C-alpha positions in Angstrom: 319.7 270.5 123.5 321.8 273.4 122.2 320.1 273.3 118.8 316.5 272.9 120.2 317.2 276.2 122.2 318.5 277.9 119.2 315.3 276.7 117.4 313.2 278.0 120.0 315.1 281.2 120.3 314.1 281.7 116.4 310.3 281.2 116.8 310.4 283.8 119.6 312.2 286.2 117.6 310.2 285.8 114.6 307.4 287.2 116.8 309.2 290.6 117.1 311.1 290.8 113.6 308.4 289.9 111.2 308.9 289.8 107.4 306.6 288.4 104.4 308.1 284.8 104.9 307.6 284.8 108.9 303.8 285.6 109.2 303.0 281.8 109.5 305.6 281.2 111.8 304.3 284.1 114.1 301.1 282.3 114.6 302.7 278.8 115.0 305.4 280.2 117.6 302.3 281.7 119.6 300.1 278.5 119.6 303.3 276.7 120.6 303.7 278.9 123.5 300.2 278.7 124.5 300.2 274.9 124.1 303.2 274.4 126.4 301.4 276.6 129.0 298.1 275.0 128.7 297.8 273.9 132.3 298.9 277.3 133.6 296.6 279.1 131.2 293.6 276.8 132.6 294.5 277.5 136.1 294.8 281.2 135.4 291.4 281.1 133.6 289.7 279.1 136.4 291.2 281.3 139.4 289.4 284.1 137.5 286.3 282.5 136.7 285.9 281.5 140.6 286.4 285.5 141.2 283.7 286.6 138.9 281.3 283.9 140.2 282.1 285.4 143.8 281.6 289.0 142.6 278.6 288.0 140.7 276.9 286.2 143.9 277.9 289.0 145.9 276.4 292.0 144.0 272.7 292.1 145.4 269.8 292.5 142.8 268.3 295.7 142.1 265.0 296.4 140.7 263.9 298.9 137.8 260.3 300.5 138.0 259.3 302.3 134.6 256.4 304.7 133.8 255.5 305.8 130.5 254.4 309.4 130.5 253.1 311.9 127.7 254.3 315.3 127.9 251.1 317.8 128.1 252.1 320.7 125.4 251.0 323.4 127.9 253.0 326.5 126.8 254.8 328.2 130.0 253.2 331.4 129.0 249.7 329.8 129.7 248.1 330.9 126.6 249.7 333.7 125.5 250.8 332.9 122.2 247.2 333.0 120.6 246.9 336.7 121.8 250.5 337.9 120.8 250.2 338.2 117.3 246.6 340.0 117.8 247.7 342.6 120.2 251.6 342.3 120.5 251.6 346.0 118.3 249.1 347.6 120.8 250.8 346.1 123.9 254.4 347.4 122.7 253.1 351.0 122.4 252.0 350.9 125.9 255.5 349.3 126.8 254.4 346.1 127.5 256.2 343.0 126.4 253.8 339.8 125.6 256.5 337.6 123.5 255.9 334.0 123.9 259.3 332.6 122.9 260.3 329.7 125.0 260.0 326.2 125.4 257.0 323.8 126.8 256.6 323.3 130.4 256.9 319.4 129.8 260.4 319.9 128.0 261.5 322.2 130.6 260.3 319.7 133.6 262.2 316.7 131.9 265.3 318.9 132.3 264.6 320.3 135.8 264.1 316.8 137.2 268.0 315.9 136.7 268.9 319.0 138.3 270.8 319.4 141.5 268.5 321.7 143.1 265.2 320.0 142.3 267.0 316.5 143.6 268.0 318.1 146.6 264.4 319.3 147.7 262.7 316.0 146.2 264.8 313.9 149.0 264.3 316.5 151.7 260.7 316.8 151.0 260.4 312.9 151.1 262.8 312.3 153.9 264.8 309.4 151.6 268.1 310.3 152.8 268.7 307.0 154.2 267.2 304.3 151.6 268.6 306.5 149.1 272.4 306.5 150.5 272.6 303.8 152.8 270.7 300.7 151.7 272.8 297.8 150.5 270.3 295.1 149.7 266.5 293.8 150.4 265.2 290.7 152.1 262.6 289.5 149.8 260.6 287.5 152.4 260.2 290.0 155.1 260.3 292.7 152.5 262.6 294.8 154.6 265.2 297.0 153.3 268.8 296.4 154.4 270.8 299.4 155.6 274.7 299.4 155.5 275.4 299.5 159.6 278.9 301.0 158.7 276.9 304.0 157.0 273.8 304.1 159.5 272.9 303.3 162.7 269.1 302.0 162.2 268.6 301.3 165.8 269.4 305.1 167.3 268.7 306.5 164.0 272.1 308.3 163.5 274.5 308.4 160.8 277.9 306.7 161.7 280.0 306.5 158.5 283.6 307.5 158.2 283.1 310.4 155.9 285.5 311.0 152.9 287.9 314.1 153.3 286.2 317.3 153.2 282.7 315.5 153.9 280.4 315.5 156.9 279.1 312.1 158.8 275.8 312.7 157.2 275.8 312.8 153.6 276.0 316.0 151.7 273.5 317.3 149.2 275.9 316.5 146.5 276.4 312.9 147.5 272.7 312.3 147.6 272.1 314.0 144.4 274.8 311.4 143.0 272.9 308.5 144.3 269.7 310.0 142.8 271.0 310.9 139.4 272.5 307.4 139.4 269.0 305.7 140.0 267.2 308.0 137.8 266.8 307.3 133.9 264.9 309.6 131.6 264.7 308.4 127.6 262.2 309.0 125.0 260.4 305.7 123.7 260.6 306.2 119.9 258.9 308.5 117.4 255.9 308.9 119.4 256.6 311.6 121.8 256.2 309.6 124.8 258.8 309.6 127.6 260.0 306.7 129.4 261.1 307.4 133.3 262.7 304.8 135.6 264.0 304.4 138.7 266.2 301.8 140.2 266.6 300.4 143.6 267.5 297.4 145.8 263.7 297.1 146.8 261.2 296.9 144.0 258.5 298.2 146.1 260.6 301.7 146.9 261.5 301.8 143.2 257.8 302.2 142.3 256.8 304.5 145.0 259.6 307.0 144.3 258.8 306.9 140.9 255.2 307.9 141.5 256.3 310.4 144.0 258.5 311.8 141.5 256.0 312.1 138.5 253.5 313.6 140.8 255.8 315.8 142.5 257.2 317.3 139.3 253.8 318.1 137.8 252.9 319.7 141.3 256.0 321.6 141.2 255.7 323.0 137.6 252.1 323.9 138.2 252.8 325.8 141.4 255.7 328.1 139.3 253.3 328.2 136.1 250.6 329.7 138.4 252.7 331.9 140.2 254.2 333.5 137.0 250.6 333.4 135.7 249.3 335.7 138.7 252.2 337.8 138.7 251.3 338.7 134.8 247.7 339.4 135.7 248.9 341.8 138.5 251.2 343.5 135.9 248.5 343.6 133.2 246.1 345.3 135.8 248.5 347.8 136.9 249.1 348.8 133.0 245.7 349.2 132.2 245.7 351.8 135.0 248.3 353.6 133.3 247.0 354.2 129.7 243.8 355.7 128.6 243.8 354.3 124.9 240.6 352.3 124.8 242.0 349.9 122.2 245.0 348.8 124.6 242.8 348.7 127.9 240.6 346.3 125.8 243.6 344.1 124.5 244.8 343.9 128.5 241.5 343.1 129.3 241.5 340.2 127.1 244.9 339.1 127.8 243.9 339.1 131.7 240.7 337.1 130.8 243.1 334.4 129.0 245.3 334.4 131.8 242.5 333.6 134.2 241.1 331.0 132.1 244.5 329.3 132.0 245.3 329.4 135.5 241.6 328.0 136.2 242.6 325.0 133.8 245.7 324.6 135.7 244.1 324.7 138.8 241.7 321.7 138.5 244.7 319.2 137.0 247.0 317.1 138.8 248.8 316.0 135.6 249.8 319.2 134.6 253.1 318.5 132.5 253.0 314.5 132.3 250.2 312.5 131.7 250.5 309.0 132.5 250.1 306.9 130.0 251.5 303.2 131.6 251.6 303.2 135.1 254.6 302.0 137.3 254.1 298.2 138.6 256.3 296.6 141.4 258.7 294.9 139.2 259.3 291.1 139.7 262.5 290.4 138.0 265.8 292.0 138.8 267.5 294.7 136.3 271.0 294.1 137.6 273.4 292.6 137.9 273.9 291.0 134.9 275.9 287.8 136.3 276.7 286.0 133.4 277.9 288.9 131.8 280.0 289.7 134.7 281.5 286.1 134.8 282.1 286.0 131.1 284.2 289.2 131.4 286.2 287.6 134.3 286.9 284.5 132.2 288.0 286.7 129.3 290.3 288.8 131.5 291.7 285.7 132.9 292.6 284.2 129.4 293.9 287.6 128.4 296.1 287.8 131.5 297.4 284.1 131.3 298.2 284.4 127.6 299.9 287.8 128.1 302.1 286.2 131.0 303.1 283.2 128.8 304.2 285.2 125.8 306.1 287.5 127.9 307.8 284.7 130.0 308.7 282.8 126.8 310.3 286.0 125.5 312.5 287.0 128.6 313.3 283.3 129.0 315.1 283.3 125.7 316.1 286.6 125.4 
């Protein structure tokens, strides 16, 4: 008995004091420890596997609606670039800067969509606070969105959550933005220049509806800002015409004004100002998440790792 314990102690010690002749013993020692504790290891893996199955089944399905858009390369100066090189020198003599440096409206729009201020405006204008923040599932048979009763009283239409420290009962603008940002995905589709915009939600119908609202809204938003800037330029150029008597400069300003009116008119009649829809959003039929097989596999691996670490640690301290 004493000789057996002495041998096992030497095997355990070999795990921590290795030399060139003990590498094979290290592997055998590990396998020996794991084999002796195989039933405990199997039990631990089984428990973690059950937990993983429970977590995977508990998590509700989420659906992702996707739309493919083509950025419309409309310059944010609405056509000044074509005249800047021709009349830039004359305009500078009159103290007018018609520089055209800047990104296209479509590139700006892609960044604006992900900003807090735009999200706050979009959420409030479409009154989607409750389904965005308080939803926790979707009933496929009735096509009804399930609302977390601990967050929102759907009968009395009031927020009832226990707010975190420093927050209010009603979700703050920042909390809503975090939910919005988590559900929105924007990425290029490749070298074609097309952009994929996706929205994820418990309800596939809401995901599609909000995505369509978002694309239409950003087109309207960017068009309104561009028209506001354009008519501001027109007013500015008309004032400058009255301040100079040089015929060539007046002619240059008149042409600039005509160009601005032309581009403003074109912007007025188009709904797809910055994003042209190439592939319309559809109601997704298959869930996007959770990946239940992956979740279960992760829990099983964690169980195996935990079990092996426990067995090796226990063997070490037992023979110390």
